C-alpha positions as CSV (number, residue, x, y, z in Angstrom):
1,M,-171.5,77.0,-135.7
2,I,-168.5,78.9,-137.2
3,P,-168.8,79.3,-141.0
4,Q,-166.2,77.5,-143.1
5,H,-163.5,79.4,-145.0
6,R,-164.7,80.8,-148.2
7,P,-162.8,80.4,-151.5
8,C,-162.0,83.5,-153.4
9,P,-165.2,84.5,-155.1
10,V,-163.3,85.8,-158.1
11,C,-160.7,83.1,-158.9
12,R,-161.8,80.3,-156.5
13,N,-158.4,80.0,-154.9
14,G,-158.3,78.9,-151.3
15,G,-155.5,81.0,-149.9
16,A,-156.1,84.4,-148.3
17,T,-154.4,87.0,-146.0
18,V,-156.4,88.5,-143.2
19,L,-156.4,92.3,-143.0
20,F,-159.1,93.0,-140.4
21,E,-161.6,91.3,-138.1
22,Q,-165.0,92.9,-138.3
23,R,-167.5,92.2,-135.5
24,F,-171.2,93.0,-134.9
25,D,-173.9,92.6,-132.2
26,Q,-177.2,91.2,-133.2
27,L,-180.9,92.1,-132.9
28,S,-183.1,89.5,-131.2
29,G,-184.5,87.1,-133.7
30,A,-182.5,88.5,-136.5
31,H,-179.2,86.7,-136.5
32,L,-177.1,86.7,-139.7
33,L,-173.5,87.0,-138.6
34,D,-171.4,88.1,-135.6
35,G,-168.7,89.3,-137.9
36,Y,-166.2,88.2,-140.5
37,D,-162.6,88.5,-141.6
38,V,-161.7,90.9,-144.3
39,V,-159.2,89.1,-146.5
40,V,-157.3,89.4,-149.7
41,C,-156.8,86.4,-152.1
42,T,-153.1,85.4,-152.3
43,A,-153.6,84.3,-155.9
44,C,-155.5,87.1,-157.7
45,G,-155.5,89.9,-155.1
46,A,-159.3,90.3,-154.8
47,G,-160.8,91.3,-151.4
48,F,-163.7,89.6,-149.7
49,A,-165.3,88.7,-146.4
50,D,-164.3,85.3,-145.1
51,R,-166.2,83.0,-142.7
52,I,-169.7,84.1,-143.7
53,P,-173.0,82.2,-144.0
54,E,-174.2,80.6,-147.2
55,Q,-176.3,82.5,-149.8
56,A,-179.6,81.1,-148.5
57,E,-179.1,82.8,-145.1
58,F,-178.4,86.2,-146.9
59,D,-181.5,85.7,-149.0
60,H,-183.6,85.1,-145.8
61,Y,-182.1,88.2,-144.2
62,Y,-182.9,90.5,-147.1
63,R,-186.4,89.0,-147.4
64,E,-187.2,89.3,-143.7
65,L,-185.2,92.4,-142.6
66,S,-184.9,94.5,-145.8
67,K,-184.2,98.2,-145.1
68,Y,-185.0,99.0,-148.7
69,E,-188.8,99.0,-148.6
70,G,-190.3,101.8,-150.6
71,G,-192.6,103.5,-148.1
72,H,-196.2,102.9,-147.1
73,P,-198.6,101.9,-149.8
74,T,-200.7,105.0,-149.1
75,E,-197.9,107.4,-149.8
76,T,-198.5,109.5,-152.9
77,R,-195.3,111.5,-153.1
78,A,-192.4,110.0,-155.0
79,P,-189.0,110.0,-153.2
80,A,-186.4,112.4,-154.5
81,I,-184.3,111.1,-157.4
82,E,-180.8,110.2,-156.3
83,G,-178.2,112.4,-158.0
84,R,-176.1,109.5,-159.1
85,F,-178.7,108.1,-161.4
86,E,-178.6,110.9,-164.0
87,D,-174.8,110.3,-164.3
88,I,-175.2,106.6,-164.7
89,A,-178.1,106.9,-167.2
90,T,-175.9,109.2,-169.3
91,L,-173.0,106.7,-169.2
92,L,-175.3,103.8,-170.1
93,R,-176.6,105.5,-173.2
94,R,-173.2,104.7,-174.8
95,Y,-173.4,101.0,-174.2
96,I,-177.1,99.9,-174.4
97,P,-177.5,98.6,-177.9
98,G,-180.4,100.7,-179.1
99,L,-183.4,102.6,-177.6
100,H,-185.6,99.5,-177.9
101,A,-183.1,97.0,-176.4
102,R,-184.7,94.7,-173.9
103,T,-183.2,95.9,-170.6
104,L,-183.4,94.5,-167.0
105,E,-182.1,96.2,-163.9
106,I,-181.5,93.7,-161.0
107,G,-181.7,95.3,-157.6
108,C,-183.5,98.4,-159.0
109,G,-184.9,99.7,-155.7
110,Y,-187.6,102.3,-156.5
111,G,-186.8,102.1,-160.3
112,Q,-185.3,105.6,-160.4
113,L,-182.5,104.7,-162.8
114,L,-185.0,103.0,-165.1
115,W,-187.1,106.1,-165.0
116,M,-184.1,108.2,-166.0
117,L,-183.4,105.9,-168.9
118,R,-186.9,106.2,-170.0
119,Q,-186.5,110.0,-170.1
120,Q,-183.6,109.4,-172.5
121,G,-185.8,107.5,-174.9
122,F,-185.3,103.8,-173.9
123,T,-188.5,101.9,-174.1
124,Q,-188.1,98.2,-173.1
125,L,-187.3,98.6,-169.4
126,T,-188.0,96.1,-166.6
127,G,-186.8,96.0,-163.0
128,A,-186.3,93.3,-160.4
129,D,-185.8,93.8,-156.6
130,P,-186.0,91.5,-153.6
131,S,-188.3,93.9,-151.8
132,P,-192.0,93.8,-152.6
133,G,-192.3,97.2,-151.1
134,C,-189.8,98.6,-153.6
135,A,-191.5,96.8,-156.5
136,D,-194.8,98.4,-155.5
137,A,-193.2,101.9,-155.1
138,A,-191.6,101.7,-158.5
139,R,-195.0,101.0,-160.1
140,R,-196.8,103.7,-158.2
141,F,-194.3,106.5,-158.4
142,Y,-192.5,105.9,-161.7
143,D,-194.8,103.6,-163.7
144,V,-191.8,101.1,-164.0
145,P,-192.7,97.4,-164.1
146,V,-190.7,95.6,-161.4
147,I,-190.6,91.9,-160.4
148,A,-190.2,91.1,-156.7
149,S,-187.2,88.7,-157.1
150,T,-183.5,88.3,-156.6
151,V,-181.0,87.6,-159.3
152,F,-181.5,83.9,-158.6
153,T,-185.3,83.9,-158.8
154,V,-186.0,86.4,-161.6
155,P,-188.1,84.6,-164.2
156,S,-186.6,83.7,-167.5
157,P,-188.1,86.0,-170.2
158,E,-189.9,84.9,-173.4
159,R,-187.2,86.8,-175.3
160,L,-183.8,87.1,-173.7
161,Y,-182.6,90.4,-172.5
162,E,-180.0,92.4,-174.4
163,F,-178.7,94.4,-171.4
164,L,-178.5,93.9,-167.7
165,I,-177.8,96.6,-165.0
166,L,-176.6,96.0,-161.5
167,T,-175.5,99.0,-159.4
168,G,-174.5,98.6,-155.8
169,V,-175.5,94.9,-155.9
170,M,-172.5,92.6,-156.5
171,E,-170.8,93.6,-153.2
172,H,-173.8,92.1,-151.4
173,I,-173.9,88.7,-153.0
174,R,-172.1,85.6,-151.6
175,D,-172.6,83.3,-154.6
176,L,-171.0,85.2,-157.4
177,D,-170.5,82.0,-159.5
178,G,-174.3,81.5,-159.5
179,T,-174.9,85.2,-160.2
180,V,-172.8,85.3,-163.3
181,K,-174.2,82.0,-164.5
182,R,-177.6,83.6,-164.2
183,F,-176.4,86.5,-166.3
184,Q,-175.5,84.0,-169.0
185,E,-179.0,82.5,-168.8
186,L,-180.8,85.8,-169.0
187,L,-178.8,87.4,-171.8
188,A,-179.1,87.0,-175.6
189,P,-176.0,86.2,-177.6
190,E,-173.7,89.2,-177.4
191,G,-175.8,90.5,-174.6
192,R,-174.2,93.0,-172.2
193,V,-174.2,93.6,-168.4
194,F,-173.3,96.8,-166.6
195,L,-171.9,96.5,-163.1
196,E,-171.0,99.3,-160.6
197,V,-169.6,98.6,-157.2
198,P,-167.6,100.5,-154.5
199,D,-164.0,100.7,-155.5
200,A,-162.0,98.8,-152.9
201,S,-158.7,100.3,-154.1
202,R,-159.9,103.9,-153.3
203,L,-162.1,103.6,-150.2
204,A,-161.9,106.9,-148.3
205,P,-162.2,106.7,-144.5
206,G,-163.7,110.1,-144.1
207,M,-166.5,109.8,-146.7
208,D,-168.7,107.6,-144.5
209,A,-168.7,106.2,-140.9
210,P,-165.6,104.3,-139.8
211,F,-165.5,100.7,-141.3
212,Q,-169.0,101.3,-142.9
213,E,-167.7,99.6,-146.1
214,F,-167.4,96.5,-144.0
215,S,-171.1,96.4,-143.1
216,V,-173.3,93.4,-142.4
217,E,-174.1,93.4,-146.1
218,H,-170.9,94.3,-147.9
219,I,-169.0,91.1,-148.4
220,N,-167.1,91.5,-151.6
221,Y,-164.5,94.3,-152.2
222,F,-163.7,94.9,-155.9
223,S,-161.2,97.0,-157.7
224,P,-161.7,97.6,-161.4
225,T,-159.2,94.7,-162.0
226,S,-160.9,92.2,-159.8
227,L,-164.3,93.1,-161.3
228,D,-162.9,92.5,-164.7
229,N,-161.4,89.2,-163.6
230,L,-164.8,88.1,-162.2
231,M,-166.4,88.5,-165.5
232,T,-163.6,87.5,-168.0
233,L,-163.1,84.2,-166.1
234,R,-166.8,83.4,-166.6
235,G,-167.5,84.0,-170.3
236,F,-167.5,87.7,-170.8
237,R,-165.2,90.2,-172.4
238,V,-164.6,93.8,-171.2
239,V,-166.3,96.4,-173.4
240,A,-165.4,99.3,-171.2
241,S,-164.5,100.0,-167.6
242,G,-163.8,103.0,-165.4
243,R,-164.0,104.8,-162.1
244,A,-166.4,107.4,-160.7
245,L,-167.3,109.4,-157.6
246,R,-171.0,109.0,-156.9
247,P,-173.2,110.8,-154.3
248,L,-174.9,108.1,-152.2
249,N,-177.4,108.5,-149.2
250,G,-175.9,111.8,-148.0
251,V,-172.3,110.7,-148.4
252,A,-170.2,109.8,-151.4
253,S,-168.5,106.7,-152.7
254,Y,-165.7,106.0,-155.2
255,T,-166.9,103.3,-157.6
256,A,-165.6,100.9,-160.2
257,W,-167.8,100.1,-163.2
258,G,-167.6,97.9,-166.2
259,V,-169.6,96.9,-169.3
260,Y,-169.2,93.2,-170.2
261,E,-170.4,91.3,-173.2
262,K,-170.9,87.6,-173.6
263,S,-167.9,86.1,-175.4
264,A,-166.2,82.8,-176.2
265,A,-162.8,84.4,-175.9
266,P,-160.3,82.5,-173.7
267,P,-160.5,83.5,-170.0
268,A,-157.9,86.1,-168.8
269,L,-156.7,86.9,-165.3
270,R,-154.7,90.0,-164.3
271,K,-153.3,90.2,-160.8
272,D,-155.0,92.8,-158.7
273,D,-152.2,94.9,-157.2
274,E,-154.4,97.7,-155.8
275,T,-157.0,96.2,-153.5
276,S,-154.7,95.0,-150.6
277,A,-153.0,98.5,-150.4
278,G,-156.4,100.3,-150.7
279,L,-158.1,98.2,-148.0
280,S,-155.1,98.5,-145.7
281,A,-155.1,102.3,-146.0
282,Y,-158.8,102.4,-145.4
283,I,-158.5,100.3,-142.3
284,D,-155.7,102.5,-140.9
285,G,-157.7,105.6,-141.5
286,C,-160.9,104.2,-140.0
287,R,-159.1,103.2,-136.8
288,R,-158.1,106.8,-136.3
289,L,-161.6,108.1,-137.0
290,D,-163.1,105.4,-134.8
291,L,-161.0,106.5,-131.8
292,E,-162.1,110.1,-132.3
293,M,-165.8,109.1,-132.6
294,R,-165.6,107.0,-129.4
295,A,-164.1,109.9,-127.5
296,K,-166.9,112.2,-128.8
297,I,-169.5,109.8,-127.5
298,R,-168.0,109.6,-124.1
299,H,-167.6,113.4,-123.9
300,A,-171.2,113.9,-124.9
301,L,-172.7,111.6,-122.2
302,P,-175.0,113.4,-119.7
303,P,-174.0,113.2,-116.0
304,E,-176.7,110.5,-115.5
305,G,-175.3,108.6,-118.5
306,R,-178.6,107.6,-120.0
307,I,-179.3,108.2,-123.7
308,L,-181.5,107.1,-126.6
309,V,-179.7,105.7,-129.6
310,W,-181.4,106.3,-133.0
311,G,-180.4,103.6,-135.5
312,V,-179.7,99.9,-135.1
313,G,-177.9,99.2,-138.4
314,A,-174.3,98.2,-138.9
315,H,-173.0,101.4,-137.3
316,T,-174.6,100.6,-134.0
317,L,-174.1,96.9,-134.1
318,R,-170.3,97.3,-134.6
319,L,-170.0,99.9,-131.8
320,L,-171.8,97.6,-129.4
321,A,-169.7,94.6,-130.3
322,T,-166.4,96.4,-130.0
323,G,-167.1,98.5,-126.9
324,G,-167.8,101.9,-128.5
325,L,-171.3,101.9,-126.9
326,D,-171.9,100.6,-123.4
327,P,-175.4,99.1,-123.0
328,G,-175.4,100.7,-119.5
329,W,-175.7,104.1,-121.1
330,I,-178.7,103.2,-123.3
331,A,-182.3,103.7,-122.2
332,A,-183.7,102.5,-125.6
333,F,-182.9,102.2,-129.2
334,V,-185.0,103.8,-132.0
335,D,-185.4,102.9,-135.6
336,S,-187.8,103.9,-138.4
337,N,-187.7,100.4,-140.0
338,P,-190.8,98.5,-138.8
339,K,-188.9,95.2,-139.2
340,Y,-186.5,96.3,-136.5
341,Q,-189.1,97.6,-134.0
342,D,-190.4,95.4,-131.1
343,R,-187.1,93.6,-131.1
344,D,-184.3,94.1,-128.6
345,L,-180.6,94.6,-128.7
346,R,-178.6,93.5,-125.6
347,G,-182.0,93.2,-123.8
348,I,-182.8,96.9,-124.6
349,P,-186.0,97.5,-126.6
350,V,-186.1,99.0,-130.1
351,L,-188.8,101.6,-130.3
352,S,-190.5,103.4,-133.2
353,P,-190.0,107.1,-133.6
354,Q,-193.6,107.7,-132.4
355,D,-192.8,105.9,-129.1
356,L,-190.4,108.7,-128.2
357,R,-193.0,111.4,-127.6
358,G,-192.6,112.7,-124.0
359,R,-189.1,111.3,-123.5
360,T,-186.4,113.8,-122.6
361,E,-183.1,111.8,-122.8
362,P,-180.4,113.0,-125.2
363,I,-180.6,111.2,-128.6
364,L,-177.4,109.9,-130.1
365,I,-177.8,109.6,-133.9
366,S,-175.9,106.5,-134.8
367,S,-175.6,107.0,-138.6
368,R,-173.5,109.0,-141.0
369,G,-175.5,108.9,-144.2
370,C,-178.9,109.4,-142.5
371,Q,-177.8,111.8,-139.8
372,S,-179.3,114.9,-141.4
373,H,-182.5,113.1,-142.3
374,I,-182.9,111.8,-138.7
375,Q,-182.2,115.2,-137.3
376,R,-185.0,116.8,-139.3
377,Q,-187.3,113.9,-138.4
378,I,-186.7,114.6,-134.7
379,R,-187.0,118.4,-134.9
380,D,-189.6,118.9,-137.6
381,G,-191.4,115.6,-137.8
382,L,-191.8,114.8,-134.1
383,G,-191.3,118.3,-132.8
384,M,-188.9,117.1,-130.1
385,D,-186.3,119.4,-128.6
386,N,-184.1,116.7,-126.9
387,P,-180.4,117.4,-126.9
388,L,-178.8,115.7,-130.0
389,I,-175.5,113.9,-130.1
390,L,-174.2,114.3,-133.6
391,L,-171.0,112.3,-134.5
392,Y,-170.3,113.8,-138.0
393,E,-170.1,117.1,-139.8
394,P,-172.7,117.4,-142.6
395,Y,-171.4,116.0,-145.9
396,E,-170.8,118.7,-148.6
């Protein structure tokens, strides 16, 4: 069944211009979507993914196939703190209304940002994350209380929160109306929310894999203007907003951020004149890089043409769906996520890293952000000397 057209998630208008058609292959038993259209609203200029499933299907996907898990319960070493969190914590210090303000971070992962805020003296900190593994890891590694829940299921507190934090979350959520309504329900009068998202007006093709911003999970494309519009049309005023460059998972991302306060002021809408041009430039640049990457793969194929492909995320799913990877080349897929293992992709099995011992085929690392980590895992963790096919230069 083809999903119906989606109204603009910012202004609710029904008209949109298609800029790009994104397509994906699917793991067995893990169907979410085969692709979508990247569009721009003709009324307000916001960018978003059209023809996508309803929110419940995304909730099921994150619950059953989350890649944000938090490690094995027996692990005792805390993961390294992501560099972006120190910058964000310093920024938030200006806008959280006091060291004892009741603060909730939704989509907190391991709780590293909350831990950084605690180092700055904030005391009333709680997290929420859909992954029970992340909630457990946050408690074990950082002593941060985390509820295993989404924005839609986080329990209402006895005393309303004064500050909400969502970084790298709003681009994943289909039901933005319901999300902002939930902010209203969770926040005290004059409560504030901090949002940070990829900046769709400044997406840079070379900072990540081609078209990676149009992943299975990224379905909203905000500029600072469209992020402001989302909130001001739903009962908030803009306290402050800006742009930043954040390191993220071995690559980097230009972001848009804003601090918004509950308000009874009349709604305001400013036309977003940046997103369409920004997305179009990103698409053109990605097309060029994608052609280069496909040529690199073909050139690196061994004479017998059989390789192992490490990674079955959006990078691989897009290449399979669009002809960049031929299933006839692939002896097996590999992935560290247990939720992907023992499935198949185009009838080819997905193995765990431990299943590779004794195999000699070249290994194509199908990831930009995790390329260095996977390379170390193959060489140092598994002690394997298979030829490696690397598609990207290390990010500096």
